[in-house]
KOLMIKE-532219 format. One record per residue: residue number from 1; residue in three letters; x, y negated, z of N, C-alpha, C in turn. Coordinates in steps of 0.001 Angstrom, whole numbers, padded with zeros to 6 digits. Atoms other than C-alpha are relative to their C-alpha. Layout:
REM KOLMIKE-532219
SITE; n; res; neast; nnorth; nup; caeast; canorth; caup; ceast; cnorth; cup
SITE; NUM; ALA; X; Y; Z; X; Y; Z; X; Y; Z $
...
This chain:
REM KOLMIKE-532219
SITE; n; res; neast; nnorth; nup; caeast; canorth; caup; ceast; cnorth; cup
SITE; 1; MET; 000254; -000784; -001214; 145425; -125217; -000209; 000694; -000659; 001186 $
SITE; 2; THR; -000580; 000598; -001192; 146005; -126589; 003293; 000970; 000969; 000640 $
SITE; 3; LYS; -000990; -000855; -000630; 149175; -125216; 004888; -000298; 000101; 001486 $
SITE; 4; PHE; 000241; -000200; -001407; 148641; -123691; 008304; 001168; -000575; 000800 $
SITE; 5; ALA; -001063; 000477; -000881; 150592; -125310; 011155; 000710; 001198; 000609 $
SITE; 6; SER; -000766; -001086; -000612; 153397; -123040; 012356; -000157; -000071; 001512 $
SITE; 7; HIS; 000189; -000089; -001444; 152930; -121852; 015936; 001326; 000407; 000634 $
SITE; 8; LEU; -001283; -000233; -000655; 156095; -122088; 018055; -000200; 000346; 001474 $
SITE; 9; LEU; -000026; -000293; -001439; 156792; -120590; 021484; 001341; -000479; 000542 $
SITE; 10; ILE; -001190; 000545; -000648; 159278; -122587; 023605; 000168; 000687; 001347 $
SITE; 11; VAL; -000255; -000700; -001266; 160864; -120586; 026449; 001198; -000642; 000681 $
SITE; 12; ASP; -001068; 000675; -000741; 162886; -122538; 029021; -000436; -000102; 001456 $
SITE; 13; ASP; 000376; 000052; -001422; 162975; -122431; 032830; -000064; -001420; 000526 $
SITE; 14; ASP; 000051; 001409; -000395; 163289; -126243; 032976; -001306; -000611; -000522 $
SITE; 15; GLU; 001307; 000525; 000405; 159761; -127700; 032973; 000128; -001307; -000764 $
SITE; 16; ARG; -000177; 001279; 000692; 161024; -131127; 031892; 000370; 000220; -001465 $
SITE; 17; ILE; -000405; -000288; 001376; 162708; -129693; 028801; -001161; 000596; -000787 $
SITE; 18; ARG; 001159; -000592; 000680; 159647; -127585; 027962; -000976; -001077; -000440 $
SITE; 19; THR; 000976; 001045; 000295; 157411; -130631; 028128; 000495; -000931; -001097 $
SITE; 20; LEU; -000562; 000900; 001007; 159731; -132860; 026110; -000013; 000638; -001388 $
SITE; 21; LEU; -000035; -000673; 001293; 160187; -130287; 023346; -001407; 000221; -000539 $
SITE; 22; GLN; 001372; -000219; 000445; 156479; -129476; 023241; -000593; -001286; -000560 $
SITE; 23; THR; 000542; 001283; 000457; 155516; -133144; 022935; 000614; -000402; -001341 $
SITE; 24; PHE; -000694; 000378; 001241; 158139; -133806; 020232; -000463; 000851; -001177 $
SITE; 25; LEU; 000316; -000897; 001113; 157289; -130745; 018130; -001472; -000077; -000402 $
SITE; 26; ILE; 001406; 000211; 000349; 153532; -131294; 018333; -000130; -001235; -000888 $
SITE; 27; ARG; 000023; 001220; 000828; 154148; -134779; 016932; 000522; 000270; -001406 $
SITE; 28; GLN; -000528; -000365; 001323; 155999; -133092; 014056; -000947; 000922; -000762 $
SITE; 29; GLY; 001016; -000773; 000705; 152872; -131106; 013179; -000064; 001469; 000340 $
SITE; 30; PHE; 000024; -001402; -000389; 153527; -127796; 014942; -001059; 000240; 001084 $
SITE; 31; MET; 000698; -000474; -001183; 151297; -125844; 017274; 001076; 000531; 000938 $
SITE; 32; VAL; -001087; -000354; -000922; 153393; -125303; 020430; -000568; 000530; 001312 $
SITE; 33; SER; 000260; -000546; -001320; 153003; -123030; 023428; 001327; 000088; 000744 $
SITE; 34; THR; -001234; -000046; -000786; 155497; -122807; 026288; -000059; 001129; 001018 $
SITE; 35; ALA; -000130; -001020; -001049; 156754; -120171; 028724; 001199; -000364; 000861 $
SITE; 36; ARG; -001049; 000411; -000923; 158935; -120606; 031788; 001087; 001061; 000194 $
SITE; 37; ASP; -001012; -001042; -000123; 160783; -117252; 031673; -000345; 001143; -000951 $
SITE; 38; ALA; 000187; -001098; 000940; 161088; -113970; 029771; -001299; 000754; 000246 $
SITE; 39; GLY; 001242; -000709; -000307; 158212; -112285; 031588; -001228; -000746; -000487 $
SITE; 40; HIS; 001104; 000851; 000468; 155884; -115190; 030868; -000082; 000043; -001523 $
SITE; 41; ALA; -000028; -000049; 001466; 156993; -115152; 027221; -000567; 001316; -000521 $
SITE; 42; ARG; 000496; -001301; 000444; 156267; -111432; 026903; -001528; 000063; 000058 $
SITE; 43; ARG; 001465; -000011; -000124; 152692; -111931; 028135; -000645; -000790; -001135 $
SITE; 44; LEU; 000557; 000805; 001092; 152064; -114678; 025584; 000181; 000697; -001345 $
SITE; 45; LEU; -000258; -000693; 001261; 153638; -112647; 022778; -000942; 001180; -000201 $
SITE; 46; GLU; 000944; -001106; 000100; 151302; -109770; 023568; -001376; -000459; -000463 $
SITE; 47; GLY; 001360; 000444; 000279; 148186; -111906; 023200; -000162; -000995; -001129 $
SITE; 48; LEU; 000090; 001043; 001015; 149040; -114604; 020660; 000980; 000262; -001134 $
SITE; 49; ALA; -000882; -000132; 001161; 150586; -114763; 017199; 000863; -001258; -000121 $
SITE; 50; PHE; -000931; 001119; 000133; 153680; -116953; 016790; 000786; 000131; -001297 $
SITE; 51; ASP; -000833; 000021; 001195; 155763; -117997; 013801; 001482; -000075; 000335 $
SITE; 52; MET; -001411; 000144; -000366; 158954; -118629; 015738; 000130; -000146; 001512 $
SITE; 53; LEU; -000317; 000082; -001421; 160533; -118378; 019190; 001237; -000870; 000181 $
SITE; 54; VAL; -001140; 000852; -000354; 162806; -121147; 020559; 000321; 000328; 001455 $
SITE; 55; LEU; -000250; -000712; -001257; 164533; -119492; 023489; 001285; -000469; 000678 $
SITE; 56; ASP; -001167; 000371; -000785; 166873; -120755; 026201; 000748; 001265; 000421 $
SITE; 57; VAL; -000789; -001170; -000370; 169740; -118344; 026913; 000104; 000138; 001513 $
SITE; 58; MET; -000277; -000063; -001432; 170451; -119233; 030548; -001285; -000179; 000797 $
SITE; 59; MET; 001221; 000018; -000801; 167323; -118295; 032519; 000154; 000973; 001154 $
SITE; 60; PRO; -000028; -000963; -001104; 166840; -116623; 035909; -000700; 001290; -000413 $
SITE; 61; GLY; 000575; -001278; 000391; 166015; -112942; 035663; 000552; 000434; -001348 $
SITE; 62; GLU; -000425; -000424; 001331; 166121; -111629; 032111; 000415; -001217; -000819 $
SITE; 63; ASP; -000470; 001165; 000754; 168236; -113999; 030016; -000454; 000070; -001453 $
SITE; 64; GLY; 000486; 000105; 001368; 167563; -115122; 026458; 000602; 001012; -000949 $
SITE; 65; VAL; -000636; -000989; 000877; 170080; -112798; 024808; -000620; 001372; 000207 $
SITE; 66; SER; 000623; -001290; -000298; 168602; -109766; 026570; -001409; 000080; -000578 $
SITE; 67; LEU; 001356; 000021; 000551; 165082; -110791; 025575; 000043; 000111; -001522 $
SITE; 68; THR; -000140; -000074; 001463; 166194; -111316; 021972; 000285; 001431; -000436 $
SITE; 69; ARG; -000372; -001372; 000345; 167797; -107868; 021856; -001198; 000943; 000157 $
SITE; 70; SER; 001170; -000842; -000238; 164644; -106291; 023304; -001071; -000213; -001069 $
SITE; 71; LEU; 001020; 000293; 001002; 162281; -108078; 020893; 000379; 000552; -001369 $
SITE; 72; ARG; -000440; -000467; 001310; 164387; -107047; 017908; -000250; 001495; -000211 $
SITE; 73; GLU; 000306; -001423; 000142; 163533; -103402; 018628; -001328; 000220; -000703 $
SITE; 74; THR; 001339; -000187; 000568; 159961; -103980; 017447; -000477; -001174; -000848 $
SITE; 75; SER; 000507; 001207; 000654; 159718; -107479; 015924; 001090; -000710; -000793 $
SITE; 76; GLN; -000890; 000835; 000801; 161288; -109650; 013217; -000350; -001479; 000150 $
SITE; 77; LEU; 000346; 001393; -000270; 159891; -112873; 014717; 001271; -000852; 000014 $
SITE; 78; PRO; -001192; 000863; -000006; 162408; -115684; 013969; 000293; -000526; 001401 $
SITE; 79; ILE; -000414; 000431; -001336; 164401; -116626; 017075; 001154; -000994; -000120 $
SITE; 80; LEU; -001062; 000997; -000109; 166445; -119780; 017708; 000398; -000083; 001467 $
SITE; 81; LEU; -000479; 000033; -001375; 168596; -119642; 020839; 000544; -001377; 000364 $
SITE; 82; LEU; -000525; 001250; -000549; 169373; -122699; 022978; 000888; 000344; 001194 $
SITE; 83; THR; -000864; -000299; -001136; 172273; -122704; 025412; 000891; -001177; 000325 $
SITE; 84; ALA; -000952; 001026; -000416; 174525; -124990; 027411; 001416; 000409; -000360 $
SITE; 85; LYS; -001329; -000491; 000369; 177450; -122812; 026344; 000185; -000138; -001506 $
SITE; 86; GLY; -000205; 000238; 001419; 178929; -123831; 023006; 001148; 000779; -000596 $
SITE; 87; GLU; -001154; -000725; 000509; 181865; -121421; 022699; -000408; 000951; -001119 $
SITE; 88; ALA; 000281; -000836; 001158; 182129; -119389; 019503; -000416; 001406; 000407 $
SITE; 89; ASP; 000333; -001369; -000375; 182030; -116043; 021333; -001428; 000109; 000511 $
SITE; 90; GLU; 001380; -000006; -000477; 178726; -116977; 022996; -000967; -000037; -001175 $
SITE; 91; ARG; 000851; 000052; 001185; 177225; -117852; 019616; -000046; 001363; -000686 $
SITE; 92; ILE; -000065; -001308; 000647; 178405; -114531; 018205; -000827; 001023; 000755 $
SITE; 93; ILE; 000795; -000934; -000811; 176848; -112594; 021097; -001484; -000186; -000284 $
SITE; 94; GLY; 001402; 000278; 000270; 173522; -114312; 020473; -000425; 000467; -001376 $
SITE; 95; LEU; 000336; -000413; 001362; 173612; -113682; 016737; 000030; 001514; -000137 $
SITE; 96; GLU; -000054; -001458; 000041; 174624; -110063; 017226; -001223; 000623; 000661 $
SITE; 97; ALA; 001211; -000496; -000664; 171617; -109647; 019514; -001216; -000083; -000909 $
SITE; 98; GLY; 001104; 000082; 000953; 169399; -110616; 016569; -000566; -001377; -000206 $
SITE; 99; ALA; 000498; 001370; 000190; 168947; -114384; 016795; 000254; -000457; -001430 $
SITE; 100; ASP; -000153; 000543; 001347; 168472; -116249; 013518; 000924; -001214; -000032 $
SITE; 101; ASP; -000862; 001170; -000060; 170337; -119347; 014664; 000272; -000313; 001457 $
SITE; 102; TYR; -000511; 000287; -001332; 172001; -120914; 017687; 000247; -001496; 000089 $
SITE; 103; LEU; -000182; 001444; -000164; 171955; -124498; 018996; 000450; -000281; 001426 $
SITE; 104; GLY; -000532; 000284; -001313; 174112; -125725; 021876; -000607; -001246; 000625 $
SITE; 105; LYS; 000460; 001166; -000749; 172855; -128111; 024562; 001217; -000827; 000410 $
SITE; 106; PRO; 001192; 000772; 000401; 172728; -131042; 024642; -000076; -000125; -001514 $
SITE; 107; PHE; 000190; 000144; 001439; 171254; -131559; 021200; -000996; -001109; -000269 $
SITE; 108; GLU; 000968; 001006; 000414; 169324; -134198; 019300; -001285; 000701; -000450 $
SITE; 109; PRO; 001251; -000637; 000435; 165619; -133332; 018822; -000101; 000142; -001513 $
SITE; 110; LYS; 000069; -000082; 001457; 165976; -134098; 015108; 000811; 001171; -000532 $
SITE; 111; GLU; -000784; -001156; 000432; 168695; -131446; 014824; -000778; 001289; 000260 $
SITE; 112; LEU; 000839; -001166; -000272; 166403; -128922; 016488; -001071; 000150; -001071 $
SITE; 113; LEU; 001037; -000029; 001030; 163669; -129863; 014017; 000560; 000521; -001320 $
SITE; 114; LEU; -000619; -000463; 001241; 166043; -129333; 011082; 000276; 001492; 000049 $
SITE; 115; ARG; -000290; -001437; -000128; 167088; -125917; 012394; -001292; 000818; -000104 $
SITE; 116; ILE; 001279; -000719; 000034; 163472; -124840; 012936; -000534; 000069; -001423 $
SITE; 117; ASN; 000523; 000020; 001372; 162404; -125932; 009462; 000833; 000856; -000942 $
SITE; 118; ALA; -000865; -000810; 000853; 165426; -124266; 007869; -000303; 001487; 000177 $
SITE; 119; ILE; 000310; -001412; -000247; 164599; -120933; 009529; -001358; 000361; -000585 $
SITE; 120; LEU; 001341; -000297; 000500; 160901; -121132; 008654; -000029; 000045; -001526 $
SITE; 121; ARG; -000041; -000021; 001466; 161729; -121885; 005008; 000538; 001326; -000531 $
SITE; 122; ARG; -000580; -001274; 000447; 163674; -118629; 004838; -000973; 001164; 000148 $
SITE; 123; MET; 000954; -001085; -000223; 160661; -116596; 005935; -000899; 000166; -001217 $
SITE; 124; PRO; 000855; -000215; 001166; 158634; -114960; 003120; -001429; -000438; 000267 $
SITE; 125; GLU; 001403; 000392; -000110; 155174; -116373; 002482; -000872; 001248; -000044 $
SITE; 126; PRO; 000887; -001158; 000061; 152386; -113877; 003224; -000795; 000002; -001298 $
SITE; 127; SER; 000816; -000103; 001215; 150579; -112588; 000161; -001464; -000182; 000357 $
SITE; 128; LEU; 001416; 000234; -000258; 146881; -113359; -000237; -000666; 001232; 000579 $
SITE; 129; SER; 000611; -001233; -000507; 146081; -109704; 000456; 000294; 000209; 001471 $
SITE; 130; ASP; -000350; -000146; -001409; 147795; -110027; 003858; -000739; -000982; 000890 $
SITE; 131; VAL; 000662; 001037; -000788; 145776; -113068; 004933; -001442; 000412; 000292 $
SITE; 132; THR; 001348; -000390; -000405; 142711; -112010; 006894; -000452; -000951; 001103 $
SITE; 133; PRO; 000386; 000996; -000990; 141297; -115097; 008617; -000938; 000592; 001048 $
SITE; 134; LYS; 000835; -000470; -001095; 139760; -114386; 011990; -000785; -001187; 000545 $
SITE; 135; ILE; 000877; 001085; -000438; 136800; -116562; 012905; -000860; 000491; 001164 $
SITE; 136; LEU; 000893; -000282; -001113; 135001; -116557; 016249; -001157; -000987; -000062 $
SITE; 137; TYR; 001189; 000837; 000085; 131430; -117862; 016146; -000576; -000208; 001397 $
SITE; 138; LEU; 000452; 000407; -001327; 130229; -119766; 019209; -001196; -000927; -000171 $
SITE; 139; GLY; 001171; 000835; 000229; 126728; -120957; 018436; 000208; -000937; -001172 $
SITE; 140; ALA; -000099; 001003; 001059; 126923; -124197; 016494; 001440; -000280; -000417 $
SITE; 141; VAL; -001402; 000225; 000349; 130739; -124142; 016442; 000652; 001329; -000361 $
SITE; 142; ARG; -000790; -001194; 000329; 133317; -121720; 015080; 001462; -000315; 000270 $
SITE; 143; TYR; -001420; 000171; -000313; 136931; -121176; 016034; 000828; 000852; -000944 $
SITE; 144; ASP; -000912; -000677; 000912; 139542; -120310; 013409; 001251; 000370; 000798 $
SITE; 145; VAL; -001081; -000449; -000874; 142006; -118191; 015391; 001362; -000252; -000635 $
SITE; 146; ASP; -001292; 000152; 000661; 144795; -118295; 012802; 000446; -001449; -000062 $
SITE; 147; ARG; -000347; 001422; 000121; 144662; -122061; 012357; -000036; -000729; 001330 $
SITE; 148; GLY; 000140; 000685; -001265; 143826; -122885; 015957; -000916; -001202; -000093 $
SITE; 149; GLU; 000899; 001128; 000241; 140964; -125109; 014775; -001425; 000333; 000432 $
SITE; 150; LEU; 001390; -000109; -000421; 137507; -125647; 016247; -000846; -000889; -000912 $
SITE; 151; TRP; 000838; 000736; 000960; 134771; -126684; 013794; -001447; 000005; 000439 $
SITE; 152; ARG; 001449; 000104; -000169; 131229; -127931; 014210; -000561; -000369; -001370 $
SITE; 153; GLY; 000396; 000215; 001383; 129757; -127513; 010751; 001231; -000309; -000836 $
SITE; 154; ASP; -001138; 000419; 000805; 132112; -129395; 008425; 000903; -000987; 000736 $
SITE; 155; VAL; -000755; 000984; -000781; 133504; -131563; 011226; 001009; 000720; 000890 $
SITE; 156; LEU; -001042; -000553; -000847; 136817; -130677; 012841; -000101; -000618; 001393 $
SITE; 157; VAL; 000056; 000465; -001383; 136546; -130915; 016634; 001429; -000145; 000501 $
SITE; 158; ARG; -001380; 000243; -000423; 139732; -132500; 017942; 000225; 000524; 001423 $
SITE; 159; LEU; -000366; -000571; -001288; 141391; -130635; 020793; 001327; -000591; 000463 $
SITE; 160; THR; -001291; 000399; -000549; 144140; -131820; 023108; 000944; 001207; -000042 $
SITE; 161; ALA; -000969; -001098; 000009; 147332; -129755; 023340; -000381; 001074; 001015 $
SITE; 162; THR; 000383; -000977; -001016; 146121; -128118; 026570; -001263; 000742; -000397 $
SITE; 163; GLU; 001221; -000662; 000466; 142668; -127410; 025130; 000310; 001003; -001101 $
SITE; 164; THR; -000406; -000930; 001052; 144322; -125817; 022112; 000595; 001262; 000597 $
SITE; 165; GLN; -000582; -001165; -000661; 146370; -123550; 024365; -001068; 000845; 000681 $
SITE; 166; LEU; 001068; -000735; -000665; 143284; -122623; 026384; -000814; 000807; -001007 $
SITE; 167; MET; 000764; -000717; 001015; 141359; -121710; 023233; 000787; 001193; -000533 $
SITE; 168; GLN; -000833; -001107; 000460; 144268; -119571; 022044; -000010; 001140; 001012 $
SITE; 169; LEU; -000021; -001021; -001047; 144388; -117761; 025373; -001338; 000716; 000109 $
SITE; 170; PHE; 001323; -000621; -000087; 140623; -117176; 025569; -000296; 000843; -001241 $
SITE; 171; ALA; 000291; -000702; 001249; 140426; -116140; 021904; 000796; 001287; -000141 $
SITE; 172; SER; -000809; -001221; 000085; 143144; -113524; 022403; -000662; 001170; 000725 $
SITE; 173; THR; 000696; -001060; -000738; 140869; -111592; 024795; -001482; -000342; 000161 $
SITE; 174; PRO; 001432; 000326; -000141; 137207; -112433; 023996; -000739; 001113; 000730 $
SITE; 175; GLY; 000762; -000977; -000752; 134777; -110751; 026338; 000694; 000502; 001252 $
SITE; 176; GLU; -000740; -000399; -001199; 137405; -110365; 029075; 000249; -001235; 000865 $
SITE; 177; ALA; -000222; 001115; -000915; 137672; -112568; 032151; 001494; -000249; 000181 $
SITE; 178; VAL; -001380; 000406; -000252; 140921; -114502; 032625; -000002; -000824; 001279 $
SITE; 179; SER; -000001; 000687; -001289; 141732; -115614; 036166; 000581; -001401; -000124 $
SITE; 180; ARG; -000534; 001354; -000014; 142474; -119223; 036980; 001512; 000027; 000208 $
SITE; 181; LEU; -001436; -000117; -000247; 145890; -118176; 038310; 000729; 000426; -001271 $
SITE; 182; GLN; -000620; -000446; 001240; 146655; -116372; 035037; 000076; -001140; -001015 $
SITE; 183; LEU; -000003; 001146; 000910; 145673; -119461; 033051; 001079; -001004; 000389 $
SITE; 184; VAL; -001051; 000904; -000467; 147956; -121604; 035206; 001362; 000516; -000452 $
SITE; 185; GLU; -001287; -000584; 000376; 150833; -119197; 034547; 000221; -000076; -001508 $
SITE; 186; ASP; -000158; -000043; 001450; 150182; -118888; 030807; 000111; -001387; -000616 $
SITE; 187; LEU; -000163; 001379; 000473; 149963; -122664; 030425; 001368; -000563; 000370 $
SITE; 188; GLY; -001359; 000425; -000329; 153459; -122872; 031889; 000082; -000999; 001126 $
SITE; 189; ARG; -000019; 000932; -001127; 152538; -124847; 034997; 000739; 000645; 001172 $
SITE; 190; ASP; -000816; -000540; -001082; 154818; -124473; 038021; -000705; -000044; 001362 $
SITE; 191; ASP; 000663; 000149; -001297; 152721; -125728; 040951; -001373; 000660; -000090 $
SITE; 192; GLU; 001197; -000770; 000292; 150096; -122985; 040817; -001218; -000460; 000775 $
SITE; 193; ARG; 001160; 000352; -000825; 147873; -124009; 043715; -000609; -001326; -000435 $
SITE; 194; ALA; 000511; 001308; 000415; 147597; -127635; 042632; -000571; 000042; -001400 $
SITE; 195; GLN; 000398; -000015; 001400; 147166; -126694; 038985; -001284; 000781; -000254 $
SITE; 196; GLU; 001249; -000726; 000213; 144197; -124352; 039448; -001159; -000975; -000170 $
SITE; 197; ARG; 001052; 001013; 000125; 141979; -127382; 039942; 000115; -000711; -001341 $
SITE; 198; ALA; -000191; 000645; 001294; 143515; -128981; 036860; -000532; 000875; -001134 $
SITE; 199; VAL; 000555; -000925; 000998; 142587; -125869; 034855; -001521; -000110; -000026 $
SITE; 200; ASP; 001461; 000155; -000061; 138986; -126225; 036063; -000443; -001240; -000776 $
SITE; 201; VAL; 000334; 001244; 000693; 138948; -129793; 034752; 000137; 000190; -001510 $
SITE; 202; GLN; -000211; -000211; 001432; 140367; -128741; 031373; -001077; 000910; -000595 $
SITE; 203; VAL; 001069; -000886; 000474; 137812; -125935; 031039; -001304; -000776; -000131 $
SITE; 204; THR; 001209; 000826; 000062; 135014; -128399; 031815; 000007; -000875; -001252 $
SITE; 205; ARG; -000110; 000847; 001203; 136271; -130716; 029046; -000168; 000833; -001269 $
SITE; 206; LEU; 000106; -000872; 001166; 136567; -127808; 026611; -001441; 000429; -000217 $
SITE; 207; ARG; 001422; -000379; 000109; 132996; -126752; 027365; -000817; -001086; -000704 $
SITE; 208; ARG; 000738; 001095; 000626; 131765; -130176; 026289; 000139; 000029; -001507 $
SITE; 209; LYS; -000240; -000058; 001442; 133236; -129486; 022861; -000550; 001271; -000623 $
SITE; 210; ILE; 000499; -001288; 000491; 131809; -125962; 022580; -001499; 000153; 000211 $
SITE; 211; GLU; 001350; -000343; -000421; 128528; -125763; 024417; -001032; -001066; -000403 $
SITE; 212; SER; 001104; 000937; 000214; 125186; -127300; 023492; -000467; -000572; 001331 $
SITE; 213; ASP; 000313; 000470; -001349; 124538; -127544; 027235; 001146; 000418; 000920 $
SITE; 214; PRO; -001171; -000364; -000808; 127860; -127633; 029141; -000332; 000390; 001431 $
SITE; 215; LYS; 000366; -000344; -001370; 126031; -127389; 032478; -000526; 001426; 000109 $
SITE; 216; GLU; 000466; -001396; 000060; 124587; -124016; 031402; 000783; 000695; -001119 $
SITE; 217; PRO; -000852; -000517; 001084; 127500; -122544; 029424; -000427; 001384; -000475 $
SITE; 218; ARG; 000346; -001279; 000606; 126690; -119725; 027026; 001247; 000742; -000491 $
SITE; 219; TYR; -001149; -000623; 000649; 130104; -119107; 025452; 001274; -000024; 000838 $
SITE; 220; LEU; -001158; 000054; -000894; 132764; -120253; 027938; -000533; 000084; 001426 $
SITE; 221; GLN; 000710; -000269; -001233; 131428; -118663; 031071; 000944; 000092; 001200 $
SITE; 222; THR; -000681; -000245; -001261; 132500; -118659; 034691; -000409; 001379; 000505 $
SITE; 223; VAL; 000264; -001330; -000546; 132808; -115115; 036035; 000361; -000034; 001479 $
SITE; 224; ARG; -000216; 000161; -001438; 132393; -115208; 039792; 001079; 000961; 000509 $
SITE; 225; GLY; -001065; -000804; -000580; 135545; -114020; 041538; 001028; 000496; -000992 $
SITE; 226; ALA; -000917; -000530; 001012; 137300; -113294; 038228; 000635; -001083; -000864 $
SITE; 227; GLY; -000569; 001066; 000817; 137843; -116585; 036375; -000942; -000458; -001091 $
SITE; 228; TYR; 000784; 000468; 001147; 136622; -117622; 032919; 000045; 001036; -001126 $
SITE; 229; MET; 000092; -000973; 001093; 135521; -115602; 029896; -000635; -000654; -001218 $
SITE; 230; LEU; 000549; 000485; 001259; 134928; -116496; 026242; -000822; 001116; -000626 $
SITE; 231; THR; 000859; -000955; 000685; 131966; -114720; 024643; -000365; -000578; -001376 $
SITE; 232; THR; 000288; 000422; 001354; 131022; -114847; 020980; -001343; 000554; -000470 $
SITE; 233; ASP; 001230; -000507; 000583; 127955; -114306; 018793; 000279; 001302; -000773 $
């Protein structure tokens, strides 16, 4: 049986760190989404399923410890905290809030990888009765929501990291329009005005992989004045 790739959410207000960690962890075989602050993370957690949260403690607004404490009221999602503070009392505060582990900055990416894998190994495997694959059918292609895979017949359609994130976002709310500004925010981009055009380009590329006629899209539609919407059969 093929093992599903674990889906990680990286939350850090430093765009450079988010990008570096995302690139490194994708190369290690993970699916990786990013958020720039606690509010952004909450929106993604509402719409997408994650296997683990890698969370920076020192963020503007709601900090990582506060977010961890809040999430623990309703969720057992594994949480690894990152912080520039390495004192023992800071680690204890984070663990008391409900974090599974704690890693001080700066750190080696390989150490982060070891910590992530160690936490994921401790998580119980879902029983077969709990696994209910969700498939979205889009004409000649199908999208496996749990695996984050797009298939055309027996051929896996390769998606870039950004296309994968877009599919996850659209698949979380099929039949509902998502604004370009919302997509920019959920993709973790900081320069919103400049990035709206970049989102248009990424959607156009994604359409080429979904639609039989990308110029007349049937499944990834433009909704005038509202954004983009994924429809299914």
